[in-house]
C-alpha positions as CSV (number, residue, x, y, z in Angstrom):
1,M,43.8,24.7,81.1
2,S,45.1,26.9,78.7
3,T,48.3,28.8,79.7
4,E,48.2,31.7,76.9
5,M,47.5,35.2,77.8
6,K,44.5,36.6,76.7
7,I,43.6,40.3,75.9
8,K,40.2,41.4,77.7
9,N,37.3,42.3,75.6
10,S,38.8,44.9,73.0
11,T,37.2,45.9,69.6
12,Y,40.6,45.5,68.1
13,S,42.1,42.6,70.1
14,N,43.2,40.9,67.2
15,I,45.5,44.0,66.4
16,I,46.8,44.1,69.7
17,A,47.4,40.4,70.0
18,A,49.1,40.2,66.6
19,F,51.8,43.2,67.8
20,C,52.1,41.7,71.3
21,N,53.3,38.5,69.7
22,L,55.5,40.1,67.4
23,A,57.3,42.0,70.2
24,L,57.3,38.6,71.9
25,A,59.4,37.1,69.2
26,F,61.9,40.0,69.4
27,V,62.3,38.8,73.1
28,I,62.9,35.3,71.9
29,Y,65.4,36.4,69.3
30,M,67.4,38.1,72.2
31,L,67.4,35.3,74.4
32,C,68.7,32.9,71.7
33,R,71.4,35.8,71.0
34,V,72.4,35.5,75.0
35,A,72.8,31.8,74.7
36,Y,74.9,32.2,71.3
37,V,77.1,34.6,73.2
38,W,77.4,32.3,76.3
39,E,78.3,29.2,74.2
40,N,80.7,31.0,72.2
41,W,82.2,33.3,75.1
42,Q,85.7,32.2,74.7
43,L,85.8,33.8,71.0
44,F,83.9,37.0,72.1
45,A,85.3,37.8,75.8
46,P,88.7,39.3,74.5
47,G,87.0,42.3,72.9
48,W,83.9,42.2,74.9
49,K,85.0,45.3,76.9
50,S,85.5,47.3,73.8
51,L,82.3,46.9,72.3
52,S,79.2,49.4,72.8
53,F,76.3,48.1,74.3
54,G,74.2,50.4,72.4
55,S,75.7,49.7,68.8
56,L,75.0,45.9,69.5
57,L,71.5,46.4,70.4
58,H,70.9,48.7,67.4
59,G,72.5,46.3,64.9
60,S,70.6,43.2,66.8
61,L,67.2,44.7,66.6
62,R,67.7,45.7,62.6
63,F,69.0,41.9,62.0
64,D,66.3,40.4,64.2
65,G,63.7,42.8,62.8
66,S,64.4,41.7,59.1
67,A,64.4,37.8,60.0
68,I,61.0,38.6,62.4
69,F,59.1,40.2,59.6
70,Y,60.2,37.7,56.9
71,T,59.5,34.6,58.9
72,N,56.0,36.0,60.7
73,A,54.6,37.6,57.6
74,L,52.0,35.0,57.1
75,Y,50.9,35.4,60.8
76,L,50.6,39.0,60.5
77,L,48.7,38.6,57.4
78,L,46.2,36.1,58.7
79,M,45.6,38.3,62.1
80,L,45.3,41.6,60.3
81,L,43.3,40.6,57.3
82,P,40.1,43.0,57.7
83,F,37.6,40.4,57.5
84,S,35.5,39.1,60.5
85,I,36.7,35.5,60.1
86,V,39.8,36.3,61.8
87,Q,37.7,36.0,64.8
88,R,36.9,32.6,64.3
89,R,38.2,30.0,67.1
90,W,39.5,27.8,64.3
91,W,41.3,30.6,62.5
92,Q,43.0,31.7,65.9
93,R,44.2,28.1,66.4
94,M,45.5,28.1,62.8
95,S,47.2,31.6,63.3
96,K,48.7,30.5,66.6
97,T,50.1,27.0,65.2
98,I,52.0,29.0,62.6
99,Y,53.2,31.4,64.8
100,L,54.4,28.8,67.4
101,A,55.9,26.6,64.6
102,I,57.9,29.2,62.9
103,N,59.3,30.8,65.9
104,S,60.0,27.3,67.5
105,L,62.0,26.8,64.6
106,A,63.9,30.0,64.5
107,V,65.0,29.3,68.2
108,A,66.1,25.7,67.5
109,I,68.3,27.0,64.2
110,N,69.8,29.9,66.6
111,L,71.0,27.5,69.2
112,C,72.1,24.8,67.0
113,D,74.0,27.3,65.2
114,A,75.6,28.3,68.6
115,V,77.2,25.0,68.4
116,Y,78.0,24.8,64.6
117,S,79.4,28.1,64.6
118,Q,82.6,26.8,66.6
119,F,83.4,24.7,63.6
120,S,82.4,26.9,60.9
121,G,83.4,30.4,62.3
122,R,80.4,32.0,61.3
123,R,76.9,32.1,61.3
124,T,75.4,29.3,59.2
125,T,74.5,30.3,55.5
126,A,72.4,28.7,52.7
127,S,75.7,26.9,51.5
128,F,75.5,24.8,54.4
129,F,72.9,22.6,52.6
130,H,75.5,22.2,49.8
131,E,78.7,21.8,51.9
132,F,77.4,18.4,53.4
133,E,75.9,16.8,50.3
134,G,76.9,13.1,50.3
135,E,77.4,12.9,53.7
136,D,75.8,10.0,55.4
137,N,76.9,10.3,59.0
138,L,75.4,13.4,59.8
139,T,72.3,12.0,62.0
140,K,74.9,10.3,64.2
141,I,76.9,13.8,64.5
142,F,73.8,15.5,65.2
143,F,72.4,13.2,68.0
144,T,76.2,13.4,69.7
145,E,76.1,17.2,69.9
146,V,72.7,17.1,71.1
147,V,74.2,14.8,74.0
148,N,77.2,17.0,74.3
149,H,75.2,20.1,74.7
150,W,72.3,19.1,76.6
151,Y,72.1,22.3,78.2
152,L,71.3,24.1,75.1
153,V,68.4,21.8,74.4
154,L,67.0,22.6,77.8
155,A,67.6,26.2,77.0
156,A,65.7,26.1,73.6
157,A,62.9,23.9,75.4
158,A,62.5,26.8,78.0
159,I,62.7,29.6,75.4
160,I,60.2,27.7,73.4
161,A,58.0,27.1,76.5
162,L,57.9,31.0,77.0
163,L,56.6,31.3,73.7
164,F,53.6,29.1,74.5
165,V,53.1,30.8,77.9
166,L,53.4,34.2,76.5
167,Y,51.4,33.9,73.4
168,V,48.7,36.3,73.6
169,K,45.4,35.4,72.2
170,P,42.6,37.8,71.0
171,S,39.4,38.1,73.1
172,D,36.3,35.7,71.8
173,S,34.1,38.6,71.7
174,K,33.6,40.7,68.8
175,G,33.8,43.9,70.9
176,S,31.4,46.6,71.3
177,K,31.6,48.1,67.7
178,S,30.3,46.3,64.6
179,W,32.9,45.0,62.1
180,K,31.9,47.6,59.6
181,S,32.3,50.5,61.6
182,T,36.0,49.6,62.3
183,L,36.6,48.3,58.5
184,G,38.7,51.7,58.0
185,V,41.1,51.5,60.7
186,R,41.6,47.7,60.2
187,I,42.6,48.3,56.4
188,T,44.9,51.3,57.5
189,T,46.6,48.9,60.1
190,L,46.9,46.3,57.6
191,V,48.4,48.8,54.9
192,M,50.9,50.3,57.5
193,T,52.1,47.0,58.7
194,V,52.8,45.9,55.2
195,A,54.8,49.0,54.8
196,L,56.5,48.7,58.3
197,A,57.4,44.9,56.9
198,I,59.1,46.1,53.8
199,V,61.5,48.6,55.8
200,A,62.1,46.0,58.6
201,M,63.0,43.4,56.0
202,R,65.3,45.8,54.1
203,G,67.1,46.9,57.2
204,G,66.1,50.6,57.1
205,I,64.4,53.6,55.4
206,V,67.6,55.5,54.4
207,N,67.4,55.6,50.7
208,T,71.6,55.0,50.8
209,Y,71.0,51.3,52.4
210,R,70.8,48.7,50.1
211,P,68.7,45.8,51.7
212,L,70.6,44.7,54.6
213,T,73.3,42.0,54.2
214,L,75.3,39.8,56.2
215,A,78.2,42.3,55.6
216,D,76.6,45.1,57.7
217,A,77.1,43.6,60.8
218,N,80.4,44.6,60.9
219,R,79.1,48.1,61.4
220,Y,78.1,47.5,65.1
221,V,81.3,45.4,66.2
222,N,85.0,45.9,66.2
223,Q,86.2,42.5,64.6
224,P,85.0,40.4,61.8
225,H,84.2,37.3,64.1
226,E,82.0,39.8,66.2
227,A,79.5,40.0,63.6
228,A,77.9,36.9,64.7
229,I,76.8,39.0,67.6
230,V,74.3,41.0,65.9
231,L,73.4,38.5,63.4
232,N,71.0,35.8,63.9
233,T,70.8,32.4,61.7
234,P,67.3,32.8,60.4
235,F,68.5,36.2,58.8
236,T,71.8,34.7,57.4
237,L,69.9,31.8,55.7
238,I,67.1,33.9,54.4
239,R,69.7,36.2,52.8
240,T,71.8,33.6,51.1
241,I,69.2,31.3,50.0
242,G,69.3,31.0,45.9
243,K,72.2,33.4,46.0
244,T,75.0,32.2,43.6
245,T,77.6,30.5,45.9
246,F,81.4,29.5,44.9
247,E,81.9,26.1,43.9
248,S,85.5,24.6,43.7
249,P,86.0,23.2,40.2
250,H,88.8,20.9,41.3
251,Y,90.9,21.1,38.1
252,Y,94.0,19.9,39.9
253,D,94.8,18.0,42.8
254,S,96.5,20.0,46.0
255,T,100.0,19.2,44.9
256,T,99.6,20.2,41.4
257,L,97.7,23.2,42.4
258,E,100.1,24.7,44.6
259,S,102.9,24.1,41.9
260,I,100.9,26.1,39.2
261,Y,99.8,29.0,41.6
262,T,99.5,29.9,45.3
263,P,98.2,33.3,46.7
264,L,100.0,32.5,49.9
265,H,103.2,34.9,49.7
266,S,105.7,33.6,52.1
267,T,108.8,35.8,51.8
268,T,109.4,39.3,49.9
269,G,111.4,39.6,46.9
270,S,111.3,43.3,46.0
271,T,114.9,44.8,45.4
272,T,113.9,48.4,45.5
273,G,116.1,49.3,48.4
274,V,113.4,51.2,50.0
275,G,113.3,50.5,53.7
276,K,110.3,49.7,56.0
277,R,108.4,52.4,58.1
278,K,107.1,54.4,55.1
279,N,103.8,55.7,55.2
280,V,101.3,54.4,52.7
281,V,98.4,56.4,51.0
282,V,96.0,54.6,48.5
283,L,93.8,56.9,46.3
284,I,90.9,55.2,44.9
285,V,89.5,57.7,42.5
286,E,85.6,57.2,41.4
287,S,85.3,56.1,37.8
288,F,89.0,57.8,36.8
289,G,89.4,55.4,33.7
290,R,92.5,55.4,31.9
291,E,91.0,56.3,28.7
292,Y,90.7,59.9,30.3
293,I,94.5,60.2,31.3
294,G,96.5,61.8,28.2
295,F,99.5,60.2,29.7
296,Y,98.8,56.6,28.6
297,N,96.8,57.6,25.2
298,H,99.5,59.2,22.9
299,Q,98.3,56.8,20.1
300,L,94.6,58.1,20.1
301,E,93.6,60.9,17.5
302,D,96.9,60.7,15.7
303,G,98.9,61.7,18.8
304,A,96.7,64.7,19.3
305,Y,94.8,63.4,22.4
306,K,95.7,65.5,25.5
307,G,93.0,63.8,28.2
308,Y,91.4,65.6,30.8
309,T,93.9,65.1,33.8
310,P,96.6,67.8,33.5
311,F,97.6,67.0,37.1
312,V,97.8,63.4,36.9
313,D,99.6,63.7,33.6
314,S,102.2,65.6,35.5
315,L,102.2,63.1,38.7
316,L,102.8,60.1,36.1
317,S,105.9,61.6,34.6
318,H,107.4,61.2,38.2
319,S,105.9,57.9,39.2
320,L,106.1,54.2,38.3
321,T,103.4,52.8,36.3
322,W,102.8,50.0,33.7
323,Q,102.2,49.5,30.0
324,T,98.7,48.0,30.7
325,T,96.9,48.7,33.9
326,L,93.6,46.9,34.8
327,A,91.0,46.8,37.3
328,N,89.5,43.4,38.6
329,G,86.0,44.3,38.7
330,R,83.2,46.6,37.2
331,K,81.5,48.1,40.2
332,S,82.7,50.1,43.1
333,I,82.2,47.2,45.6
334,D,84.5,45.1,43.6
335,A,87.5,47.6,44.1
336,M,87.7,47.7,47.7
337,P,88.4,44.0,47.9
338,S,90.8,44.1,44.7
339,I,93.0,47.1,45.7
340,L,92.9,46.9,49.6
341,S,93.1,42.9,50.1
342,S,94.3,41.6,46.9
343,I,90.9,39.6,46.1
344,P,89.5,39.7,42.7
345,M,85.8,39.7,41.7
346,F,84.8,36.2,40.5
347,V,81.2,35.6,39.9
348,E,79.7,38.1,42.4
349,P,81.3,40.5,45.0
350,F,82.3,38.0,47.7
351,F,81.4,40.5,50.3
352,M,77.8,40.5,49.5
353,T,77.6,36.7,49.6
354,G,77.6,34.3,52.8
355,Y,81.3,34.5,52.6
356,A,81.2,38.1,53.9
357,Q,81.9,36.3,57.3
358,N,85.0,34.9,56.2
359,S,88.2,36.1,57.9
360,V,90.0,38.5,55.6
361,G,93.3,40.4,55.5
362,G,94.6,43.2,53.8
363,L,96.8,45.9,53.5
364,A,95.8,47.5,56.7
365,Y,95.7,44.2,58.6
366,E,99.4,43.1,57.6
367,L,100.8,46.8,58.1
368,R,99.1,47.0,61.6
369,R,101.0,44.0,62.5
370,E,104.4,45.8,62.0
371,G,102.5,48.8,64.3
372,Y,101.3,51.1,61.7
373,S,98.0,53.2,62.4
374,S,95.3,53.3,59.7
375,A,92.4,54.9,58.5
376,F,89.9,54.7,55.7
377,F,88.1,57.5,54.0
378,H,84.9,58.0,51.9
379,G,82.9,61.2,51.6
380,A,79.4,59.5,51.4
381,N,77.0,58.6,54.1
382,N,78.4,56.1,56.5
383,G,77.1,52.9,55.4
384,S,77.1,53.7,51.7
385,M,78.3,50.7,49.4
386,A,79.1,48.7,52.8
387,F,82.5,50.3,52.6
388,D,82.6,50.9,56.5
389,N,81.9,47.3,57.0
390,F,84.4,46.0,54.8
391,A,86.9,48.5,56.2
392,R,86.4,47.3,59.6
393,A,86.4,43.8,58.8
394,T,89.8,43.9,56.9
395,G,91.7,45.8,59.9
396,W,91.2,49.4,59.4
397,E,91.3,51.2,62.7
398,K,89.3,54.3,62.0
399,Y,86.8,55.1,59.3
400,Y,86.1,58.5,58.3
401,G,82.8,59.4,56.3
402,R,80.1,62.3,55.8
403,N,79.3,62.1,59.4
404,E,83.0,62.6,60.6
405,Y,83.4,65.3,58.1
406,N,80.5,67.2,59.2
407,D,81.7,66.7,62.9
408,D,84.7,68.8,62.0
409,P,84.2,72.3,62.6
410,R,87.2,73.2,60.3
411,F,85.1,72.2,57.2
412,G,82.2,73.0,55.8
413,G,79.9,70.3,56.8
414,D,76.6,69.7,54.8
415,N,77.3,72.8,52.7
416,D,80.0,70.9,50.9
417,F,77.4,68.0,50.3
418,D,76.9,67.4,46.7
419,G,73.2,66.6,47.2
420,T,73.3,63.1,46.1
421,W,76.3,61.0,46.9
422,A,78.9,62.4,49.0
423,I,81.1,65.5,50.1
424,W,82.7,67.0,47.0
425,D,86.2,65.6,46.3
426,E,88.0,69.0,46.8
427,P,87.0,69.6,50.4
428,F,87.1,66.0,51.4
429,L,90.8,65.6,50.1
430,Q,91.7,68.6,51.9
431,F,90.0,66.9,54.9
432,F,91.9,63.8,54.2
433,A,95.2,65.5,54.1
434,T,94.4,67.3,57.3
435,K,93.4,64.1,59.2
436,M,96.7,62.3,58.1
437,S,98.6,65.2,59.8
438,E,96.8,64.2,63.0
439,M,97.9,60.6,62.7
440,E,101.0,58.7,64.5
441,Q,103.3,57.6,62.0
442,P,103.7,55.0,60.0
443,F,100.2,55.3,58.8
444,V,98.4,53.6,56.0
445,T,95.3,55.3,54.7
446,A,92.9,54.9,51.5
447,L,90.5,57.2,50.2
448,F,87.6,56.7,48.0
449,T,86.6,60.0,46.2
450,A,83.0,60.1,44.8
451,S,82.6,63.2,42.7
452,S,83.1,61.7,39.0
453,H,79.9,59.7,39.4
454,H,76.5,60.0,37.7
455,P,74.8,62.4,37.7
456,F,78.0,64.2,36.8
457,A,77.4,67.4,38.6
458,L,79.9,70.2,39.7
459,P,79.9,72.6,42.6
460,D,78.9,75.8,41.9
461,Q,81.9,77.6,42.0
462,Y,83.3,75.2,39.2
463,K,80.5,75.4,36.8
464,T,81.9,78.0,34.7
465,V,85.6,76.7,35.0
466,F,85.0,73.2,33.6
467,Q,82.7,73.1,30.7
468,E,80.6,70.5,29.1
469,E,82.7,68.2,26.7
470,E,82.4,65.1,24.7
471,L,80.8,63.3,27.6
472,P,79.3,64.4,30.7
473,I,81.9,62.8,32.8
474,H,84.9,64.6,31.5
475,K,84.0,68.0,33.2
476,C,83.8,66.2,36.5
477,I,87.2,64.3,35.7
478,R,88.6,67.6,35.4
479,Y,87.3,68.6,38.6
480,T,88.5,65.6,40.4
481,D,92.0,66.0,38.8
482,N,92.2,69.5,39.9
483,A,90.7,68.3,43.5
484,L,94.0,65.9,43.3
485,R,96.0,68.7,42.7
486,R,95.1,70.7,45.7
487,F,95.5,67.8,47.8
488,F,99.3,67.1,46.8
489,E,99.8,70.6,47.3
490,T,98.7,70.7,50.7
491,A,100.2,67.1,51.5
492,S,103.4,68.3,50.1
493,R,103.6,70.9,52.7
494,Q,103.2,68.1,55.7
495,P,106.4,67.0,57.4
496,W,105.1,63.1,56.6
497,F,105.3,63.8,52.6
498,E,108.6,62.9,52.0
499,N,108.3,59.4,53.9
500,T,105.1,58.5,52.0
501,I,104.4,56.3,49.0
502,F,101.3,57.2,47.2
503,V,99.1,54.7,44.9
504,L,96.5,56.2,42.5
505,T,94.2,54.1,40.7
506,S,90.3,54.2,40.2
507,D,87.6,51.8,41.2
508,H,86.3,51.1,37.6
509,T,85.8,52.5,34.1
510,N,82.9,54.5,33.0
511,M,81.7,56.4,30.1
512,S,83.7,55.9,27.1
513,N,84.1,57.6,23.6
514,H,87.2,55.6,22.2
515,D,86.8,51.9,21.2
516,L,90.1,50.8,22.5
517,Y,88.1,51.1,26.0
518,R,84.8,49.4,24.6
519,T,86.4,46.1,24.3
520,S,86.0,43.4,26.9
521,I,89.3,44.0,28.3
522,G,89.4,47.8,27.6
523,L,86.3,48.0,30.0
524,F,88.6,47.4,32.9
525,S,91.3,49.7,31.8
526,A,92.2,51.5,35.1
527,P,95.5,53.6,35.8
528,I,97.6,52.2,38.4
529,L,100.5,54.5,39.3
530,I,103.2,54.4,42.4
531,Y,104.6,57.8,43.3
532,D,107.5,58.0,46.0
533,P,108.3,61.7,46.6
534,S,111.7,60.8,48.2
535,G,112.8,59.4,44.8
536,E,114.0,56.0,46.2
537,L,111.7,54.1,43.9
538,P,112.1,53.7,40.2
539,R,110.1,55.9,37.8
540,G,108.7,55.3,34.3
541,I,106.5,53.0,32.4
542,Y,107.6,49.5,32.9
543,P,106.6,46.5,30.4
544,G,104.1,43.9,31.3
545,V,100.6,44.2,32.9
546,A,99.6,45.8,36.4
547,Q,96.3,44.9,38.2
548,Q,94.6,46.2,41.3
549,I,95.2,43.0,43.1
550,D,98.8,43.7,42.6
551,I,98.6,46.8,44.6
552,M,98.9,45.1,48.0
553,P,101.5,42.5,47.5
554,T,103.9,45.3,45.7
555,L,103.5,47.7,48.5
556,L,104.4,45.1,51.1
557,G,107.4,44.2,49.2
558,I,108.6,47.6,48.8
559,L,108.6,47.7,52.4
560,G,110.0,44.7,52.7
561,Y,107.2,43.1,54.7
562,G,108.6,39.7,56.2
563,R,105.5,37.8,57.1
564,P,103.3,35.3,55.1
565,F,99.9,36.7,53.8
566,I,97.3,35.9,51.3
567,A,97.3,38.2,47.9
568,F,95.9,36.7,44.8
569,G,98.1,39.4,42.9
570,K,102.0,39.5,42.6
571,D,104.5,41.8,43.8
572,L,105.1,43.8,40.3
573,L,108.9,44.5,41.6
574,A,109.9,41.1,43.0
575,G,113.4,39.9,41.6
576,A,114.1,42.9,39.7
577,E,117.1,44.9,39.8
578,S,115.9,47.6,37.4
579,Q,112.7,46.6,35.5
580,P,110.6,43.6,36.1
581,V,110.2,40.9,33.2
582,P,107.1,41.4,31.4
583,D,106.5,37.1,31.5
584,N,105.9,37.7,35.2
585,T,103.1,39.9,35.0
586,W,99.6,38.7,34.2
587,A,95.9,39.8,35.2
588,V,92.3,38.4,35.7
589,N,88.8,39.4,35.5
590,Y,85.4,38.2,35.4
591,N,82.7,39.6,33.2
592,N,79.1,38.4,32.7
593,G,80.2,34.5,33.3
594,I,83.6,34.6,31.4
595,Y,87.0,34.8,33.2
596,Q,89.7,36.8,31.4
597,Y,93.4,35.9,31.5
598,L,96.0,38.5,29.9
599,E,99.6,37.3,29.9
600,N,102.4,38.3,27.2
601,D,99.8,40.4,25.0
602,T,97.5,37.3,24.9
603,L,94.1,37.2,26.3
604,I,91.9,34.2,26.9
605,Q,88.1,34.1,27.8
606,F,87.3,31.1,29.8
607,D,83.7,30.0,30.7
608,G,84.8,27.9,33.5
609,E,85.0,24.5,31.4
610,K,87.0,25.8,28.5
611,I,88.4,28.8,26.3
612,T,86.0,30.4,24.1
613,A,88.3,32.8,22.6
614,S,91.5,34.0,22.8
615,Y,93.2,37.5,21.1
616,N,96.5,39.4,20.8
617,I,95.7,42.5,22.0
618,N,98.9,44.1,20.9
619,T,98.5,43.2,17.2
620,D,94.3,43.3,17.7
621,P,93.8,45.8,20.4
622,L,89.9,46.0,19.3
623,M,89.6,42.3,19.4
624,L,88.5,41.7,16.2
625,H,90.1,38.7,15.1
626,P,90.3,35.7,17.5
627,L,93.5,33.5,17.3
628,P,93.0,30.3,15.7
629,S,94.6,28.4,18.7
630,H,94.5,28.8,22.5
631,P,97.9,28.9,24.8
632,T,97.8,26.0,27.1
633,H,99.8,28.0,29.7
634,H,97.3,30.6,29.9
635,E,94.4,28.2,30.7
636,K,96.6,26.4,33.1
637,R,97.6,29.4,35.3
638,L,93.7,30.7,35.1
639,K,92.4,27.3,36.3
640,A,94.8,27.3,39.2
641,I,93.8,31.0,40.1
642,I,90.0,30.1,39.8
643,Q,90.4,26.8,41.9
644,Q,92.5,28.7,44.7
645,Y,89.9,31.3,44.9
646,M,87.0,29.1,45.0
647,S,88.3,26.7,47.6
648,R,89.8,29.4,49.9
649,M,86.5,31.3,50.1
650,I,84.5,28.1,50.8
651,E,87.1,26.8,53.2
652,D,87.6,30.5,54.7
653,R,91.5,30.3,54.3
654,L,91.9,33.9,53.3
655,I,94.4,34.5,56.0
656,P,97.5,32.2,57.1
657,N,97.1,30.3,59.9
658,Q,98.5,32.8,62.4
659,S,97.8,35.3,65.3
660,F,97.2,39.1,65.1
661,D,99.9,40.1,67.5
662,N,99.7,44.1,67.3
């Protein structure tokens, strides 16, 4: 006797059955989530009360919807085809078999991962299939865990049994209306279902969303490890299959590797004399390339070049900067990890890969351990570029985006929206200054601006103030420079100003009209300045190279931070009484399959196996004349950096083995 449910005689019984079974899949996924959380309760219990049930449900439905429509696409197509064959018994048996097989597999994968996650620390991704290549004991391990977790086997059997019992079968009758008379409804239903599937697979219909990624799970939880609650394993597998993953090159054995280079900073070495408890403000300015700043470019246009940033020029004259300053990536999504967590972009942005679930530290994470309050600001729609996810995952307590700006009656709300990306820089920077005055000191904050971005528009009141110049971006750079001037004017009147260290950099470069900034290294030329209104920090242009991943360790060094932390950059002021030795500075980045490493004016380009070219950028700034020989020291250091990066990403070792005790 069949245990399945059957729809009574109905013209559209196949359509009704299809959507009933789709709803059943959502129920099954949610039951798997309950089992997952129950099995890992010790991990989730400490923060459970602070989680929002509504937020968890919203996130879970988004991720489940994406996975369910991916995995059940064939079933839905078979059930909704506008042909009478779908009512044949053999066709329905085939459709049912596909549905039960796919969703039973999803149950098994989810519940197996409830156990494996305890070892991996995250939902399983496609990299799992490469991590255990060559292992011959997996079968034994699997059956051992089956015995140890017999209750999960029973849970899986019970959930799969529900699939069989609650599966809805269409009626055998063709219904009261002829197939031809209902053809229009059936075609419309199929088309609408395809559209719904596309939206669900992507994770939303809002045009600012990219297709849903693993990192988006952080939006619905408070701590990175809690992202596993709203994720499901079929989704994490689907999203990472075929994606480029990191592989350790094994250039050196572990002892040799550590002796050449390690990102583990165990002690601080700055001798600036600046004490603890300073506030920290990091300004990440969209597309604000070094090329646009006159202070850095006296050599251009026979010394006549003034640039487009009169305020930042004046700020630099009272700040600390370096002879060469570089970004570690080419996109906004590369900048966040580089600047705030000292993690460069290699191969692809790690936060868009399966390694987004790694435990990651950063400036906010470390300073919160010292009692700092923290907040990240970005005037775009919440969720844009996954900045809110990254901020939450790396320890930032609060996030202020367009939503929070609109909710503050002291400001203009959507009247200040640029119509494309975000709130205009000038009002949002004023919002930034205001909110910092409401924070408890000491605080660490970061802000990502947005106005100097394509389509290079200006607010109406500035369209006649900042005219079109050589490049469309130039007027926007002038606008943002003026917005920064107004921000510092407001900040200078606040009680926290004198006790604050400001850092200003850009996320990446943009349009260029000077050959110097069109080279493979010039494309990464971003400003880096540190401004201390109290005057306790040194000022001037230091020799050597500074890069974005140096910002975090340098700031922690200035503050006298004494705990071990992971940072792929260096403390630019370590061991320096007056000025650092240029030999101690270097920079690394990745561009279209090539690693670049700069030290002592010599740049090498490395494809992962060999140096492909090297240049002296001091005597050959346009990189027209490759050097006849390559420096072995540069290659040695670069290989060690790459190996440390890859192995730590793969092994989830981006935070020292220590507890968060704030």
